[in-house]
C-alpha positions as CSV (number, residue, x, y, z in Angstrom):
1,M,0.0,0.0,0.0
2,R,1.4,3.4,-1.0
3,L,1.3,5.9,1.9
4,M,2.8,8.9,0.1
5,P,0.6,10.4,-2.6
6,R,2.1,10.5,-6.1
7,S,1.3,14.2,-6.7
8,L,3.2,17.2,-5.2
9,F,-0.1,18.7,-4.2
10,G,-1.0,15.6,-2.3
11,R,2.3,15.3,-0.6
12,L,2.5,18.9,0.5
13,L,-1.1,18.8,1.7
14,A,-0.4,15.6,3.7
15,V,2.7,17.0,5.4
16,A,0.9,20.3,6.2
17,T,-2.1,18.4,7.6
18,L,0.0,16.2,9.8
19,A,2.0,19.2,11.0
20,T,-1.1,21.3,11.7
21,L,-2.8,18.4,13.7
22,A,0.4,17.9,15.7
23,A,0.7,21.6,16.5
24,L,-3.0,21.8,17.5
25,L,-2.7,18.8,19.7
26,L,0.4,20.1,21.3
27,A,-1.2,23.5,21.8
28,S,-4.3,22.0,23.4
29,V,-2.2,19.9,25.8
30,A,0.0,22.8,26.7
31,I,-2.9,25.2,27.2
32,G,-4.8,22.6,29.2
33,H,-1.8,22.1,31.5
34,V,-1.4,25.8,32.0
35,L,-5.1,26.2,32.8
36,E,-5.0,23.2,35.3
37,R,-2.0,24.7,37.0
38,F,-3.7,28.1,37.3
39,V,-6.9,26.6,38.7
40,M,-5.0,24.2,41.0
41,R,-3.0,27.2,42.4
42,G,-6.3,28.8,43.6
43,F,-7.4,25.4,45.0
44,D,-4.2,25.0,46.9
45,D,-4.3,28.5,48.2
46,R,-7.8,27.8,49.6
47,L,-6.6,24.6,51.3
48,D,-3.5,26.4,52.6
49,A,-5.6,29.2,54.0
50,Q,-7.5,26.6,56.1
51,T,-4.3,24.9,57.3
52,M,-2.9,28.3,58.4
53,V,-6.0,29.1,60.3
54,L,-5.8,25.7,62.1
55,A,-2.1,26.2,62.7
56,R,-2.9,29.3,64.8
57,A,-5.0,27.1,67.1
58,V,-2.0,24.9,68.0
59,D,0.0,26.1,71.0
60,A,3.7,25.7,71.6
61,R,3.3,22.4,73.4
62,G,1.5,20.9,70.4
63,R,-2.0,21.0,72.0
64,F,-4.9,21.9,69.7
65,D,-7.5,24.5,71.0
66,T,-10.8,23.7,69.4
67,T,-12.3,27.1,70.5
68,R,-9.8,28.9,68.3
69,A,-10.5,26.6,65.2
70,I,-12.3,28.5,62.5
71,D,-14.0,26.8,59.5
72,L,-13.5,28.8,56.3
73,P,-16.3,28.8,53.6
74,G,-16.8,25.3,52.3
75,F,-15.4,23.6,55.4
76,D,-18.4,24.8,57.5
77,E,-20.9,22.8,55.4
78,A,-21.5,19.2,56.4
79,G,-21.2,16.6,53.5
80,S,-19.6,19.2,51.2
81,G,-16.4,17.2,50.8
82,W,-14.2,19.9,52.4
83,I,-12.5,18.3,55.4
84,W,-9.7,19.3,57.8
85,Q,-7.9,17.2,60.4
86,V,-5.3,17.9,63.0
87,R,-3.2,15.0,64.4
88,S,-0.9,15.6,67.4
89,A,2.3,13.7,68.2
90,D,0.5,11.6,70.9
91,G,-2.1,10.4,68.3
92,Q,-5.0,12.7,69.2
93,V,-7.1,13.6,66.2
94,W,-9.5,16.6,65.6
95,R,-11.5,17.1,62.5
96,N,-14.6,19.0,61.3
97,G,-17.7,16.8,61.3
98,A,-17.6,13.1,61.2
99,E,-16.0,12.7,57.8
100,A,-12.7,11.0,57.6
101,L,-9.8,12.3,55.5
102,P,-9.3,10.7,52.0
103,V,-7.1,7.7,51.7
104,P,-3.9,8.7,49.8
105,A,-3.5,7.3,46.4
106,S,-0.1,6.1,47.4
107,R,2.3,6.4,50.2
108,A,4.3,8.9,48.1
109,D,1.3,11.3,48.4
110,A,1.5,11.3,52.2
111,P,4.1,13.8,53.5
112,P,7.0,12.0,55.2
113,P,7.7,12.9,58.8
114,P,10.7,15.1,59.4
115,P,13.8,13.3,60.5
116,P,14.3,13.6,64.3
117,G,17.1,15.7,65.6
118,M,17.5,17.9,62.5
119,A,16.7,21.4,63.4
120,S,17.4,22.8,60.0
121,E,15.0,20.4,58.3
122,R,12.3,21.2,61.0
123,A,12.7,24.8,60.4
124,R,12.4,24.4,56.7
125,D,9.3,22.2,57.0
126,R,7.7,24.5,59.5
127,D,5.8,26.6,57.0
128,R,5.7,24.2,54.1
129,S,2.6,22.3,53.0
130,H,2.7,19.2,50.9
131,P,0.1,18.2,48.2
132,G,-1.5,14.8,47.8
133,E,-4.2,13.0,45.9
134,G,-6.7,10.4,47.2
135,R,-10.3,9.2,47.3
136,D,-13.0,9.4,50.0
137,R,-15.2,6.6,51.2
138,T,-17.6,7.1,48.2
139,G,-14.8,6.8,45.7
140,Q,-14.7,10.5,44.7
141,R,-11.3,12.0,44.0
142,Q,-9.9,14.4,46.6
143,H,-7.0,16.7,46.7
144,F,-5.4,17.6,50.1
145,R,-2.6,19.7,51.5
146,T,-0.7,18.8,54.7
147,L,1.3,21.2,56.9
148,T,3.6,19.8,59.6
149,L,4.3,22.0,62.7
150,M,7.3,21.3,65.0
151,R,6.3,21.8,68.6
152,V,7.9,20.8,71.9
153,G,5.6,17.9,72.3
154,G,6.4,16.6,68.8
155,P,5.2,17.2,65.2
156,V,1.6,18.2,64.6
157,A,0.1,17.3,61.2
158,I,-2.6,19.6,59.8
159,T,-4.4,18.4,56.7
160,A,-7.1,20.1,54.6
161,S,-8.9,18.3,51.8
162,G,-11.3,19.4,49.0
163,P,-13.2,17.6,46.2
164,R,-11.3,17.3,43.0
165,R,-14.5,18.2,41.0
166,V,-14.0,21.8,42.2
167,V,-11.0,21.9,39.8
168,E,-12.4,19.7,37.0
169,A,-15.7,21.6,36.5
170,P,-14.0,25.0,35.6
171,L,-11.4,23.1,33.5
172,R,-14.2,21.5,31.5
173,E,-15.9,24.8,31.1
174,A,-12.7,26.4,29.9
175,M,-11.6,23.6,27.6
176,L,-14.8,23.3,25.6
177,P,-14.6,26.8,24.1
178,L,-10.8,26.4,23.9
179,L,-11.2,23.2,21.8
180,G,-13.8,24.9,19.7
181,S,-11.4,27.8,19.0
182,L,-8.7,25.3,18.1
183,A,-11.0,23.5,15.7
184,L,-11.9,26.8,14.0
185,L,-8.1,27.6,13.9
186,G,-7.5,24.2,12.3
187,I,-10.2,24.9,9.7
188,G,-8.7,28.3,9.0
189,L,-5.2,26.8,8.7
190,A,-6.5,24.1,6.3
191,A,-8.1,26.7,4.1
192,A,-4.9,28.8,4.1
193,T,-2.9,25.7,3.3
194,L,-5.1,24.9,0.3
195,V,-4.9,28.5,-1.0
196,Q,-1.1,28.5,-0.4
197,L,-0.7,25.2,-2.4
198,R,-3.0,26.5,-5.2
199,I,-0.9,29.7,-5.6
200,G,2.4,28.0,-4.9
201,L,1.9,25.2,-7.5
202,R,0.3,27.5,-10.2
203,P,3.7,28.1,-11.9
204,L,4.0,24.3,-12.4
205,R,0.6,24.3,-14.2
206,T,1.7,27.3,-16.2
207,L,4.9,25.4,-17.3
208,Q,2.8,22.3,-18.1
209,A,0.4,24.4,-20.3
210,A,3.4,26.1,-22.0
211,L,5.0,22.7,-22.8
212,G,1.7,21.6,-24.3
213,N,1.6,24.6,-26.5
214,V,5.2,23.9,-27.6
215,I,4.3,20.3,-28.5
216,A,1.2,21.5,-30.4
217,G,3.3,24.1,-32.2
218,R,1.4,27.1,-30.9
219,Q,4.6,28.6,-29.4
220,H,8.3,28.0,-29.7
221,H,9.6,28.3,-26.1
222,V,8.3,28.0,-22.6
223,P,8.1,31.3,-20.6
224,T,11.1,32.1,-18.4
225,D,9.3,34.7,-16.1
226,L,8.7,32.0,-13.5
227,P,9.8,31.8,-9.8
228,V,13.5,31.5,-9.1
229,E,13.1,27.8,-8.4
230,L,11.6,27.1,-11.8
231,A,13.4,29.6,-14.0
232,P,16.5,27.4,-14.4
233,L,14.2,24.5,-15.4
234,A,12.5,26.7,-18.0
235,H,15.9,27.7,-19.4
236,E,17.0,24.1,-19.6
237,L,13.8,23.1,-21.4
238,N,14.2,26.0,-23.9
239,T,17.8,24.8,-24.5
240,L,16.5,21.3,-25.1
241,I,13.8,22.5,-27.5
242,D,16.4,24.5,-29.4
243,Q,18.7,21.5,-29.6
244,N,15.9,19.3,-30.9
245,A,14.9,21.9,-33.4
246,E,18.5,22.2,-34.6
247,G,18.9,18.5,-34.9
248,L,15.7,18.1,-36.8
249,A,16.7,21.0,-39.1
250,H,20.1,19.3,-39.7
251,A,18.4,16.0,-40.5
252,R,16.0,17.7,-42.9
253,R,18.8,19.6,-44.6
254,H,20.7,16.3,-44.9
255,V,17.7,14.6,-46.5
256,A,17.2,17.6,-48.8
257,N,20.8,17.5,-49.9
258,L,20.7,13.8,-50.5
259,A,17.5,14.1,-52.5
260,H,18.9,17.0,-54.4
261,G,22.1,15.1,-55.1
262,L,20.1,12.3,-56.6
263,K,18.2,14.5,-59.1
264,T,21.1,14.9,-61.5
265,P,22.1,11.2,-61.6
266,L,18.5,10.3,-62.1
267,A,18.2,12.7,-65.0
268,G,21.3,11.2,-66.5
269,L,20.0,7.7,-66.0
270,G,16.8,8.7,-67.8
271,L,18.7,9.9,-70.8
272,E,20.7,6.7,-70.9
273,L,17.6,4.6,-70.8
274,A,15.8,6.6,-73.5
275,D,17.0,4.2,-76.3
276,R,17.1,1.0,-74.2
277,D,13.6,0.9,-72.8
278,P,11.2,-0.1,-75.6
279,D,8.2,-1.0,-73.4
280,G,8.7,2.0,-71.0
281,R,8.8,-0.1,-67.8
282,L,12.2,1.2,-66.7
283,A,11.1,4.7,-67.4
284,A,8.0,4.3,-65.2
285,M,10.2,2.9,-62.4
286,L,12.6,5.8,-62.8
287,A,9.7,8.3,-62.8
288,D,8.4,6.8,-59.5
289,I,11.9,7.2,-58.0
290,D,12.0,10.8,-59.2
291,R,8.6,11.5,-57.8
292,R,9.6,10.2,-54.4
293,V,12.8,12.2,-54.4
294,S,10.8,15.3,-55.4
295,H,8.4,14.6,-52.5
296,H,11.1,14.6,-49.9
297,L,12.5,17.8,-51.4
298,R,9.1,19.4,-51.1
299,R,8.8,18.2,-47.5
300,A,12.2,19.6,-46.6
301,R,11.3,23.0,-48.2
302,A,8.0,23.0,-46.3
303,A,9.8,22.6,-43.0
304,M,12.2,25.5,-43.6
305,P,11.5,28.9,-42.0
306,G,9.4,31.1,-44.2
307,A,8.0,28.2,-46.3
308,P,4.4,28.4,-47.4
309,G,1.8,26.6,-45.3
310,R,0.3,23.2,-46.2
311,G,-2.5,23.0,-48.6
312,A,-6.1,22.1,-47.9
313,I,-6.8,18.5,-49.1
314,P,-10.4,17.2,-49.1
315,L,-10.6,13.7,-47.7
316,A,-13.4,12.3,-49.9
317,P,-11.6,12.4,-53.3
318,A,-8.3,11.3,-51.8
319,I,-9.9,8.2,-50.2
320,G,-12.0,7.5,-53.2
321,D,-9.0,7.3,-55.5
322,L,-7.2,5.0,-53.0
323,V,-10.2,2.7,-52.7
324,D,-10.4,2.5,-56.6
325,V,-6.7,1.5,-56.8
326,L,-6.9,-1.0,-54.0
327,R,-10.0,-2.7,-55.5
328,R,-7.9,-3.4,-58.6
329,V,-4.8,-4.4,-56.6
330,H,-6.9,-6.8,-54.4
331,A,-9.3,-7.9,-57.2
332,D,-9.2,-11.4,-55.8
333,R,-10.8,-10.2,-52.5
334,P,-14.2,-8.6,-52.9
335,I,-14.5,-6.3,-49.9
336,A,-17.4,-4.0,-49.1
337,V,-16.2,-0.5,-48.3
338,D,-18.3,2.0,-46.5
339,V,-17.0,5.6,-46.7
340,A,-18.3,8.5,-44.6
341,V,-15.8,11.4,-44.9
342,D,-17.8,14.1,-46.7
343,G,-16.9,17.7,-45.8
344,V,-13.7,17.1,-43.9
345,T,-10.6,18.8,-45.2
346,V,-7.1,18.3,-43.8
347,G,-4.0,20.5,-43.9
348,V,-1.2,18.1,-44.9
349,D,1.0,17.4,-47.9
350,A,-1.0,15.5,-50.5
351,Q,1.6,12.8,-51.0
352,D,2.0,12.4,-47.2
353,L,-1.8,11.9,-47.0
354,D,-1.7,9.3,-49.8
355,E,1.1,7.4,-48.1
356,M,-0.6,7.4,-44.7
357,L,-4.0,6.4,-46.0
358,G,-2.6,4.0,-48.5
359,N,-0.7,2.1,-45.8
360,L,-3.7,1.9,-43.5
361,L,-6.2,0.9,-46.2
362,D,-3.8,-1.7,-47.7
363,N,-3.5,-3.3,-44.2
364,A,-7.2,-3.2,-43.7
365,W,-7.8,-4.8,-47.1
366,R,-5.3,-7.6,-46.5
367,Y,-6.9,-8.7,-43.2
368,A,-10.6,-7.8,-43.6
369,A,-13.0,-10.7,-44.0
370,T,-15.8,-9.0,-45.8
371,A,-16.0,-5.3,-44.9
372,I,-14.1,-2.1,-44.3
373,G,-15.5,1.1,-42.7
374,I,-13.9,4.5,-43.3
375,A,-15.2,7.6,-41.4
376,A,-14.0,11.0,-40.5
377,V,-15.2,13.6,-37.9
378,V,-13.9,16.9,-36.6
379,D,-13.0,16.8,-32.9
380,A,-11.1,19.4,-30.8
381,G,-9.8,21.2,-33.9
382,K,-8.5,18.0,-35.5
383,A,-9.7,15.6,-38.2
384,V,-10.1,12.1,-36.7
385,I,-10.1,9.4,-39.4
386,T,-11.1,5.9,-38.4
387,I,-10.5,2.8,-40.6
388,D,-12.2,-0.4,-39.3
389,D,-12.2,-3.9,-40.6
390,D,-13.8,-7.2,-39.6
391,G,-10.6,-9.2,-39.6
392,P,-9.0,-11.0,-36.6
393,G,-7.7,-7.8,-35.1
394,L,-4.8,-7.4,-32.7
395,D,-4.4,-7.6,-28.9
396,A,-2.7,-4.9,-26.9
397,N,0.8,-6.4,-27.1
398,Q,0.4,-7.0,-30.9
399,R,-0.7,-3.4,-31.4
400,A,2.4,-2.1,-29.7
401,E,4.6,-4.5,-31.7
402,A,2.9,-3.4,-35.0
403,L,4.2,0.1,-34.5
404,V,7.9,-1.0,-34.1
405,P,9.8,-0.3,-37.4
406,G,10.7,-3.6,-39.1
407,R,8.6,-5.8,-36.8
408,R,6.2,-8.0,-38.8
409,L,3.4,-9.9,-37.1
410,D,2.5,-11.9,-40.2
411,E,5.5,-13.4,-42.1
412,A,3.3,-15.2,-44.6
413,G,2.3,-12.2,-46.7
414,P,4.3,-9.5,-48.5
415,G,5.7,-6.5,-46.8
416,H,8.7,-5.4,-44.7
417,G,7.0,-4.1,-41.4
418,F,7.5,-0.4,-42.1
419,G,4.1,0.7,-43.3
420,L,2.5,1.4,-39.9
421,P,5.6,3.0,-38.3
422,I,6.0,5.3,-41.3
423,T,2.4,6.2,-41.1
424,Q,2.8,7.1,-37.4
425,E,5.9,9.1,-38.1
426,L,4.3,11.1,-41.0
427,A,1.2,11.8,-38.8
428,E,3.3,13.1,-35.9
429,L,5.4,15.2,-38.3
430,N,2.2,16.8,-39.6
431,G,1.0,17.5,-36.0
432,G,-1.2,14.4,-35.6
433,G,-0.9,10.9,-34.5
434,L,-1.9,7.2,-35.0
435,V,-3.5,4.9,-32.5
436,L,-4.4,1.2,-33.0
437,G,-7.4,-0.3,-31.1
438,S,-10.4,-2.6,-31.4
439,S,-13.2,-1.8,-33.8
440,P,-16.5,-1.4,-31.9
441,T,-18.5,-1.7,-35.1
442,L,-16.9,-4.5,-37.2
443,G,-15.0,-6.3,-34.4
444,G,-11.6,-6.3,-36.0
445,L,-8.8,-3.7,-35.9
446,R,-9.5,0.1,-35.8
447,A,-6.8,2.5,-36.9
448,T,-7.4,6.1,-35.7
449,L,-5.5,8.7,-37.7
450,T,-5.5,12.2,-36.3
451,L,-4.5,15.1,-38.7
452,P,-4.7,18.9,-38.5
453,L,-7.6,20.6,-40.3
């Protein structure tokens, strides 16, 4: 299972969400701790006040004077949970009401008696109270403070206890709005994070759109007025685009020079064959070679800067001529051909169009059982030409193999395995593409050729 999202947006959002949740949790714990300490301080002050009042009722010999004992508010109400107790060195115990002190949660909560014979420790503990936690007979949590007084008769322990709910109730009242505020803060931070990611990743979407425009031929370079982190990438992309363009131009010039270099030898060969070709077959072959060389020269000139644009070629007559030729070539295979391409005009070289459609139609004719369907529609500013047959078709692996130059799937018939790759290359050079798939209408192979209008 993949934990980290594949997109940058998802990764940044996940990290920001985890960091925000951790910060909010830490803030709630820290604020809750501060609030508890603040409330507990008031609680302890209230208990310490009672122990100090009781301490004044203990004389120098360690005897407790009940007439001088005063119950502060809370301690004067029976059953309120506020309890005080005084224990002398000889074991006598005085307390308010009949309630017993809470049992300490552990011995560590009970203050240890001062070591005998150590005056410094006794002096230090004389005015120091010790906190503790415990539970009363009903199981309710109690918090107490114990003050030990050193008297002539021995140590006197004064303890005051109060119900823990006195602290918990205001804490709950304070924490509920606090948690609500933190939740609103979390929502605000989440919204700010989304806005930040949208704005921060916008240059990447701009760069992606610019690359799409470069691929489609609508612009030559990607913009470089990007953030400093992306500007070097834009410069590298522009350098790569220029290098590819230079390499393509060099290849085209090489083809043009080669084709131009063949024109003169072909012309001389034609003159030499003038008297040695009585039936004209060699002259026809030579004319075909010359026509192909002229075609590549025209393509090279069309690709040069300042060259005129491609012409507008109606599909209907071009496909009609090819169908008539193929009917004669494959006269032994009567195939029904359905053509629906009226009104669609493409902007490509006429010979490129004949070569692309000729390769696709010839393949369809060779493998079709009884029928071929040819249709063309306009979609997203492109001409989409589909050629279907009712032959055996190809699976996904075979369709990929069929577009590899020189790779033949059927060694029984004629051919060299370059027809489909050449068609794909010509389509891409003209700003289109070729996709092989399954025919939804005839059940065989569907070749989808996309060309500019």
